[in-house]
N, C-alpha and C positions, 0 to 999 in steps of 0.2 A: 851280762855274768848275775848281780845280783837283780836285778828283774827277775831272771827264773828264781832266783834260786828263793827269795820272796811265795811267789807264785804256788810256785811247791809248794811254803812254809802256812799257805791261805790253806789252800788246798785240801792243804791236808794231808798229800808227796811225803816228799820229806823224805825228797831222792835224790836235792840238791846238799851235798856237802856247801857250809852254813860257808855263804861269797856277799863282803864285806869288799867299800869302795876304803881307800889307803893311798895314804900321798909318801912315795917312801923318793928320797933326794931328789925333790922339790915334782916328779916324773907322777899320777896322779892315773887311779888303777883300782881294776877289781881285784879280791888280796881272797883268796878259798883258802878252808879247810886243806892240810893236807890226807891223806886215805890213810895208813901207814897198814902194810901185809895185805897187799888189794895191786889187780896190774887189770890190761884193759883187757877187753876180746880178744882185739889184736893177740896184744902180748900173746896171752894163753894159747891163741892158735899156734902163734912162728914157732912156742917150748913146745909143741906137741900138747899143750894137756889140755881132759876132756870138763868141760865144764859144764857139770849144769846148773842154767841158771832155772830164779821158782818161772813157776807160774804165775805166778802172781807181781811176782816186779816188770814179766811180763806185760803184762797183761798194764800193769799202772805205769810204764817209762813210753807204752802207747796212748793212753789216755791223756798223760801230759805231755808227750810231743806233738798231738793236735790240736788241746789248747793256747801250749805259749809258738805254735808254727812252725815246728824243729824244722833247719832247713839243711842237718848234715850231724844227720843224730849217724856216724860210722863205726862201722868195731872197737874207730882209736877214741872214741867217743865216748864213751862208757867204758867202766872199770868196774868191778869183779871184785865185791872181801874173795882173798883166799880161805875163811876158816867161818865166814855166813853162806858162802853162795847168793849175793845183796850188790841190788846195783847201782851202782852212783852216778850218778851225766855230770857228765862234766863237760869245759872245753859251748857253753850255752854259747857264746854268744853272737850264734846268725842264727838265734827267732828271732820273734816278732819282727818276718822280715815285708810283711806287704807289700807280702803274693812275690816273696828271693827265689821260692818253691821249695811249695812243701816234702817235706825227703820223710816219704810212704814208708810206713812202722819199720822199721830192722825187722823182725822177727813177723818172715809171710808167712813164715805152716799157722792155720787156723786150733787154737782153741777147743778143741770139744764146745757144742752147749754146757753139757749136761756139766765137764771141768770150770764153767765160767760163775753157774749157778753157783754152782758149791765154799767158789774164792768167794763173790761175793757175801760169804757167810760168810766171811774172816774179819776179826776186827777191824781189822789193815783198814779192808776192802772202806768196808764201811765204814770208819773218819771219813774216808773220803770222802761218797755219798755225804755222811750230814751237814761236809764244810762243801757241798754243793748246790747244798736241798738250803741252807740256809739262811734266811734271807736280809744278810747283812749279808753275807757277801763280797759282791755289786761292791758295797761299796766304801765294804775296807781295802779293796782291790782297789777300790778311786784316788780312795786315800795314799796307798800304798807305795802305786805303781806311776799314776799320774798326776795325784800333787805334786811328787815329793818332784814331778821329770823326767822321771828314769822314762817312760814311755810318750811319746807325744799323744794329742788325737787322736788323728788317722791311724795309729799300732793300735792304739788302746780299745776303736772303735772299734777295731781288726777281733780282741780280744773275747773283749764281749758277747761281740754278736756272734762267735765259735764256743764260749761260754754257757752262751745262749741256745745251742747246737745241743748238746750235751743234756745240758736241762729237759731237751724237746725230744728228748729221745728217750731218755733213762724209761726203760719199759720196765717193771719188773722186778730193777735195779739192775739190768743187762743190757746195757750196748756196746756196739760192737763197730768197731774202725777198722779189719784188718781189708776191706776197701776201697780204700775210699781213695778218692784222683786227685793232684795235686792244684786238681783243675776246681775240682770238686770244693775242694778246699777255700779255693783263694775269693768263689764265686759263694762262699757259705760268710766268709771275712765280712763279706762288705752289705749284711745283709742292715744291715745298721749305718751305716757311711751320713747320711744324712738325713739321724737323727745329730737333734745337742745329746751331748750324755747323759748328766743330767736325766730325758726323758730318759736311754736306754737301761742310765741304772730301773728304773723307776718300768718302764716293762722288767723287768729283771722279778721286780719282786712282782707284779703282776700274775705275771706266768705261772708265781712261787704259789700266790692267794690263789692257786682256781683249782 
């Protein structure tokens, strides 16, 4: 849960509510900020309420879940703010699963190419692209996720492999992940399985230098 929040913040998605590790009555677990006046997508559907989710948030969640290798993004695991219709990704514990079964993007309808191109110009998407392309991002991820013990070696290598894939496939600031299968995600995640983490960080920097 905390690892997912850190990925969200470091890469500029800002799609996961603030989450920390907290001890309560001798029990250690994750503690996440409560989102007022929001409900899960499943909750809205149960109440017969139609919610028009922003296309921008659909793209953000799809890209975030790919990088995170989310395996449990069903309609009860993201909330929608009743006032702004913005998405908040919750219950991220079953992510970075080391091949536990990537849950293909919840939004199976495709966003038309022109709409995506227009959305890329949105300041939020620009912030994400800037974070992804920042030469220091891989080192920051290593410091915040691997060195602190949130992600073990194998898990972190897989995350860096998916991050590398995204960098390779951003063409004119455009990338589509709608058709990617769990098997493909698993193969992509194994790209750097035999490399040292330090070497992978250098590979990412080399890619960004070119």
